[in-house]
mmCIF file of the C-alpha atoms, coordinates in Angstrom:
data_MODEL
# 
_entry.id   MODEL 
# 
loop_
_atom_site.group_PDB 
_atom_site.id 
_atom_site.type_symbol 
_atom_site.label_atom_id 
_atom_site.label_alt_id 
_atom_site.label_comp_id 
_atom_site.label_asym_id 
_atom_site.label_entity_id 
_atom_site.label_seq_id 
_atom_site.pdbx_PDB_ins_code 
_atom_site.Cartn_x 
_atom_site.Cartn_y 
_atom_site.Cartn_z 
_atom_site.occupancy 
_atom_site.B_iso_or_equiv 
_atom_site.pdbx_formal_charge 
_atom_site.auth_seq_id 
_atom_site.auth_comp_id 
_atom_site.auth_asym_id 
_atom_site.auth_atom_id 
_atom_site.pdbx_PDB_model_num 
ATOM 1  C CA . MET A 1 1  ? -7.309  -10.211 -13.729 1.00 0.00 ? 1  MET A CA 1 
ATOM 2  C CA . ASN A 1 2  ? -5.895  -7.332  -11.707 1.00 0.00 ? 2  ASN A CA 1 
ATOM 3  C CA . ASN A 1 3  ? -2.303  -6.429  -10.897 1.00 0.00 ? 3  ASN A CA 1 
ATOM 4  C CA . ILE A 1 4  ? -1.086  -5.812  -7.355  1.00 0.00 ? 4  ILE A CA 1 
ATOM 5  C CA . SER A 1 5  ? -0.597  -2.109  -8.148  1.00 0.00 ? 5  SER A CA 1 
ATOM 6  C CA . GLU A 1 6  ? -4.331  -1.820  -8.899  1.00 0.00 ? 6  GLU A CA 1 
ATOM 7  C CA . LEU A 1 7  ? -5.486  -3.057  -5.470  1.00 0.00 ? 7  LEU A CA 1 
ATOM 8  C CA . LYS A 1 8  ? -7.353  -0.504  -3.356  1.00 0.00 ? 8  LYS A CA 1 
ATOM 9  C CA . PRO A 1 9  ? -8.650  -0.841  0.231   1.00 0.00 ? 9  PRO A CA 1 
ATOM 10 C CA . PHE A 1 10 ? -12.235 0.206   -0.576  1.00 0.00 ? 10 PHE A CA 1 
ATOM 11 C CA . LYS A 1 11 ? -12.955 -2.977  -2.550  1.00 0.00 ? 11 LYS A CA 1 
ATOM 12 C CA . SER A 1 12 ? -12.782 -6.468  -1.059  1.00 0.00 ? 12 SER A CA 1 
ATOM 13 C CA . MET A 1 13 ? -13.130 -8.728  -4.118  1.00 0.00 ? 13 MET A CA 1 
ATOM 14 C CA . TRP A 1 14 ? -10.133 -8.780  -6.457  1.00 0.00 ? 14 TRP A CA 1 
ATOM 15 C CA . LYS A 1 15 ? -8.857  -11.389 -8.898  1.00 0.00 ? 15 LYS A CA 1 
ATOM 16 C CA . VAL A 1 16 ? -5.043  -11.492 -9.031  1.00 0.00 ? 16 VAL A CA 1 
ATOM 17 C CA . LYS A 1 17 ? -2.562  -14.125 -10.157 1.00 0.00 ? 17 LYS A CA 1 
ATOM 18 C CA . VAL A 1 18 ? 0.493   -14.145 -7.927  1.00 0.00 ? 18 VAL A CA 1 
ATOM 19 C CA . LYS A 1 19 ? 3.481   -16.269 -7.004  1.00 0.00 ? 19 LYS A CA 1 
ATOM 20 C CA . ILE A 1 20 ? 4.334   -16.890 -3.350  1.00 0.00 ? 20 ILE A CA 1 
ATOM 21 C CA . ILE A 1 21 ? 7.989   -15.879 -3.003  1.00 0.00 ? 21 ILE A CA 1 
ATOM 22 C CA . ARG A 1 22 ? 8.251   -16.119 0.796   1.00 0.00 ? 22 ARG A CA 1 
ATOM 23 C CA . LEU A 1 23 ? 6.120   -18.003 3.314   1.00 0.00 ? 23 LEU A CA 1 
ATOM 24 C CA . TRP A 1 24 ? 6.511   -18.402 7.082   1.00 0.00 ? 24 TRP A CA 1 
ATOM 25 C CA . LYS A 1 25 ? 4.434   -19.211 10.142  1.00 0.00 ? 25 LYS A CA 1 
ATOM 26 C CA . GLN A 1 26 ? 4.137   -16.557 12.823  1.00 0.00 ? 26 GLN A CA 1 
ATOM 27 C CA . TYR A 1 27 ? 3.298   -17.335 16.446  1.00 0.00 ? 27 TYR A CA 1 
ATOM 28 C CA . SER A 1 28 ? 2.108   -14.539 18.710  1.00 0.00 ? 28 SER A CA 1 
ATOM 29 C CA . ALA A 1 29 ? -0.324  -14.328 21.627  1.00 0.00 ? 29 ALA A CA 1 
ATOM 30 C CA . GLY A 1 30 ? -0.884  -18.081 21.400  1.00 0.00 ? 30 GLY A CA 1 
ATOM 31 C CA . ALA A 1 31 ? -2.163  -17.919 17.823  1.00 0.00 ? 31 ALA A CA 1 
ATOM 32 C CA . GLU A 1 32 ? -0.577  -19.084 14.588  1.00 0.00 ? 32 GLU A CA 1 
ATOM 33 C CA . THR A 1 33 ? -0.819  -17.183 11.305  1.00 0.00 ? 33 THR A CA 1 
ATOM 34 C CA . ILE A 1 34 ? 0.738   -17.789 7.906   1.00 0.00 ? 34 ILE A CA 1 
ATOM 35 C CA . GLU A 1 35 ? 2.574   -14.788 6.469   1.00 0.00 ? 35 GLU A CA 1 
ATOM 36 C CA . MET A 1 36 ? 3.399   -14.567 2.764   1.00 0.00 ? 36 MET A CA 1 
ATOM 37 C CA . VAL A 1 37 ? 4.977   -12.238 0.238   1.00 0.00 ? 37 VAL A CA 1 
ATOM 38 C CA . PHE A 1 38 ? 3.405   -12.388 -3.222  1.00 0.00 ? 38 PHE A CA 1 
ATOM 39 C CA . VAL A 1 39 ? 4.726   -11.118 -6.564  1.00 0.00 ? 39 VAL A CA 1 
ATOM 40 C CA . ASP A 1 40 ? 2.696   -10.587 -9.745  1.00 0.00 ? 40 ASP A CA 1 
ATOM 41 C CA . SER A 1 41 ? 3.753   -10.777 -13.405 1.00 0.00 ? 41 SER A CA 1 
ATOM 42 C CA . ARG A 1 42 ? 4.911   -7.130  -13.307 1.00 0.00 ? 42 ARG A CA 1 
ATOM 43 C CA . GLY A 1 43 ? 7.207   -7.763  -10.341 1.00 0.00 ? 43 GLY A CA 1 
ATOM 44 C CA . ASP A 1 44 ? 5.051   -5.840  -7.849  1.00 0.00 ? 44 ASP A CA 1 
ATOM 45 C CA . LYS A 1 45 ? 5.018   -7.330  -4.339  1.00 0.00 ? 45 LYS A CA 1 
ATOM 46 C CA . ILE A 1 46 ? 2.518   -7.408  -1.489  1.00 0.00 ? 46 ILE A CA 1 
ATOM 47 C CA . HIS A 1 47 ? 2.342   -9.016  1.957   1.00 0.00 ? 47 HIS A CA 1 
ATOM 48 C CA . GLY A 1 48 ? -0.590  -11.251 2.889   1.00 0.00 ? 48 GLY A CA 1 
ATOM 49 C CA . THR A 1 49 ? -1.745  -13.019 6.051   1.00 0.00 ? 49 THR A CA 1 
ATOM 50 C CA . VAL A 1 50 ? -3.815  -16.147 6.647   1.00 0.00 ? 50 VAL A CA 1 
ATOM 51 C CA . LYS A 1 51 ? -5.627  -15.612 9.952   1.00 0.00 ? 51 LYS A CA 1 
ATOM 52 C CA . LYS A 1 52 ? -5.550  -18.217 12.734  1.00 0.00 ? 52 LYS A CA 1 
ATOM 53 C CA . ASP A 1 53 ? -9.068  -19.513 11.969  1.00 0.00 ? 53 ASP A CA 1 
ATOM 54 C CA . GLU A 1 54 ? -8.050  -20.496 8.415   1.00 0.00 ? 54 GLU A CA 1 
ATOM 55 C CA . VAL A 1 55 ? -4.493  -21.789 8.999   1.00 0.00 ? 55 VAL A CA 1 
ATOM 56 C CA . GLY A 1 56 ? -5.536  -25.450 9.336   1.00 0.00 ? 56 GLY A CA 1 
ATOM 57 C CA . GLN A 1 57 ? -7.583  -25.360 6.145   1.00 0.00 ? 57 GLN A CA 1 
ATOM 58 C CA . LEU A 1 58 ? -5.138  -23.448 3.931   1.00 0.00 ? 58 LEU A CA 1 
ATOM 59 C CA . SER A 1 59 ? -1.716  -24.503 5.247   1.00 0.00 ? 59 SER A CA 1 
ATOM 60 C CA . PRO A 1 60 ? -1.520  -27.750 3.202   1.00 0.00 ? 60 PRO A CA 1 
ATOM 61 C CA . CYS A 1 61 ? -2.363  -25.834 0.001   1.00 0.00 ? 61 CYS A CA 1 
ATOM 62 C CA . LEU A 1 62 ? 0.323   -23.140 0.243   1.00 0.00 ? 62 LEU A CA 1 
ATOM 63 C CA . ALA A 1 63 ? 4.025   -23.352 -0.551  1.00 0.00 ? 63 ALA A CA 1 
ATOM 64 C CA . ALA A 1 64 ? 6.710   -20.858 -1.542  1.00 0.00 ? 64 ALA A CA 1 
ATOM 65 C CA . GLY A 1 65 ? 7.407   -20.863 -5.263  1.00 0.00 ? 65 GLY A CA 1 
ATOM 66 C CA . THR A 1 66 ? 3.834   -21.766 -6.232  1.00 0.00 ? 66 THR A CA 1 
ATOM 67 C CA . ASN A 1 67 ? 1.422   -19.726 -8.317  1.00 0.00 ? 67 ASN A CA 1 
ATOM 68 C CA . GLU A 1 68 ? -1.868  -18.859 -6.650  1.00 0.00 ? 68 GLU A CA 1 
ATOM 69 C CA . THR A 1 69 ? -5.069  -17.052 -7.553  1.00 0.00 ? 69 THR A CA 1 
ATOM 70 C CA . PRO A 1 70 ? -6.503  -16.230 -4.109  1.00 0.00 ? 70 PRO A CA 1 
ATOM 71 C CA . ASN A 1 71 ? -10.260 -15.813 -3.799  1.00 0.00 ? 71 ASN A CA 1 
# 
C-alpha cells in the first residue's frame, strides 16, 4: 500500500487506501465528470477525476465519507 505523498507521475499503477472527503459532479462542454478529494491515513490529500466515459459505471459506487482502494 502506498501513501498519497509517494505518488509520482511516471508510474500509472499504484495501490492506495483513501477516504473520499468531498465529491461533486462537474458539468462542462456538455460532459459530466465526478470530482473528488481523497485523504489517506497520514492526512495527505489529493484531487481525483472520473472521466465522462466512466461516470455511469462508477457513480453508484462512490460516496463522500467512504473508504476506497481505487484500481
